Every structure is written in C-alpha cells, then in structure tokens.
C-alpha positions as CSV (number, residue, x, y, z in Angstrom):
1,X,-22.2,1.3,-11.1
2,X,-24.5,-0.4,-8.3
3,X,-23.0,-4.0,-9.1
4,X,-19.4,-2.9,-8.5
5,X,-20.0,-0.9,-5.5
6,X,-21.7,-3.8,-3.9
7,X,-19.1,-6.0,-4.9
8,X,-16.6,-3.6,-3.4
9,X,-18.9,-3.5,0.0
10,X,-19.0,-7.4,0.0
11,X,-15.5,-7.6,-0.4
12,X,-14.7,-5.4,2.9
13,X,-17.0,-7.7,4.9
14,X,-15.8,-9.8,7.7
15,X,-16.9,-13.6,7.8
16,X,-17.5,-15.7,10.9
17,X,-14.1,-17.5,10.5
18,X,-12.3,-14.6,10.3
19,X,-13.6,-13.4,13.7
20,X,-13.0,-16.7,15.1
21,X,-9.5,-17.0,13.7
22,X,-8.7,-13.5,15.1
23,X,-10.2,-14.9,18.8
24,X,-8.2,-17.9,18.8
25,X,-5.0,-15.8,17.9
26,X,-5.6,-13.2,20.6
27,X,-6.7,-16.3,23.1
28,X,-2.9,-18.1,22.1
29,X,-0.8,-15.1,21.8
30,X,-2.3,-12.0,24.2
31,X,0.1,-13.1,26.7
32,X,3.5,-14.6,24.9
33,X,4.8,-11.3,23.6
34,X,4.4,-8.6,26.6
35,X,7.1,-5.5,26.4
36,X,7.6,-2.9,28.7
37,X,7.4,-0.2,25.6
38,X,4.0,-1.4,24.4
39,X,2.9,-4.6,26.6
40,X,0.1,-6.3,24.6
41,X,-0.1,-4.6,21.4
42,X,2.2,-7.3,20.1
43,X,-0.5,-9.7,20.6
44,X,-3.3,-7.8,19.7
45,X,-1.7,-6.9,16.1
46,X,-0.9,-10.1,15.6
47,X,-4.7,-11.0,16.5
48,X,-6.3,-8.4,13.9
49,X,-3.9,-9.6,11.2
50,X,-7.0,-12.1,9.8
51,X,-9.2,-8.8,10.0
52,X,-6.7,-6.7,8.5
53,X,-6.0,-9.1,5.8
54,X,-9.5,-9.5,4.7
55,X,-10.7,-5.5,4.8
56,X,-7.8,-4.3,2.9
57,X,-6.5,-7.5,0.6
58,X,-6.0,-4.8,-2.1
59,X,-4.6,-2.5,-0.7
60,X,-0.9,-2.6,0.5
61,X,-0.4,0.9,2.2
62,X,-3.7,0.6,4.0
63,X,-2.8,-2.7,5.5
64,X,0.2,-1.2,6.4
65,X,-1.6,1.8,8.0
66,X,-3.8,-0.3,10.2
67,X,-0.7,-2.6,11.4
68,X,0.8,0.6,12.5
69,X,-2.5,1.8,14.5
70,X,-2.7,-1.5,16.3
71,X,1.0,-1.8,17.4
72,X,0.3,1.4,19.6
73,X,0.6,0.9,23.3
74,X,-2.4,-1.8,24.3
75,X,-3.0,-3.7,27.7
76,X,-6.1,-4.7,29.1
77,X,-7.1,-7.7,31.8
78,X,-7.7,-10.7,30.3
79,X,-11.6,-11.4,30.1
80,X,-12.0,-7.9,28.8
81,X,-9.4,-8.7,26.5
82,X,-11.7,-11.6,24.5
83,X,-14.5,-8.7,23.7
84,X,-11.9,-5.7,22.5
85,X,-10.7,-7.5,19.4
86,X,-14.1,-8.1,17.9
87,X,-15.3,-4.2,18.7
88,X,-11.6,-3.2,17.0
89,X,-12.9,-5.6,14.0
90,X,-16.4,-3.9,13.5
91,X,-14.9,-0.6,14.0
92,X,-12.3,-1.7,11.0
93,X,-14.8,-3.2,8.7
94,X,-17.2,0.0,9.5
95,X,-13.9,2.5,8.6
96,X,-12.8,-0.2,5.5
97,X,-16.3,0.3,4.0
98,X,-16.6,4.3,4.5
99,X,-12.6,5.4,3.7
100,X,-11.4,2.1,1.8
C-alpha cells in the first residue's frame, strides 16, 4: 500500500522543467491575448497548462475543472505576473496531492 501511495505522490510532483515552461509561456503570451471580459486570464490559463497536464494527467475531469478555474477573471501588473503563476502552481500541486 505504501508503494502505491508513494508512486501517486511522486506522479503529482512538479519538476523544474514544468515550472520553467510555465514561466516562459507566461512571459511570452501574457499580454498577447487580452479580452475585456477576462483580461489576462487566457494567457494565465495557457501558462498553467504544463502544470495542469502534469498533475492531472490521468484524470480528464480534473483537468477540465482546473482549466475552468484558471479561466476566471485575472489581471495583474507584469512584474507580479512572473511571481503569481509560480505561487498558483504550488497551490495546484498541493490541491492535487490532497484531493486528486
């Protein structure tokens, strides 16, 4: 039982590569897809896709929920924008370990 629990926990752990991809996507797309309804949420959601795909690779319903969660209204200043996806990735990883 412990082996399967440990394997599940390792599977839901983010790698440095995931975080770098998230950062690079955010930096390159954050302001390229603004909308009046949700402002920067499309770029933010796109930046979170490596994180979501890693954490919920085996559960399509959880991936859909996470994508919808990150498509809500989002707006920030660009310097803080580099910090926020990392913080949200940590929170998403914690949530995937606890509930997913």
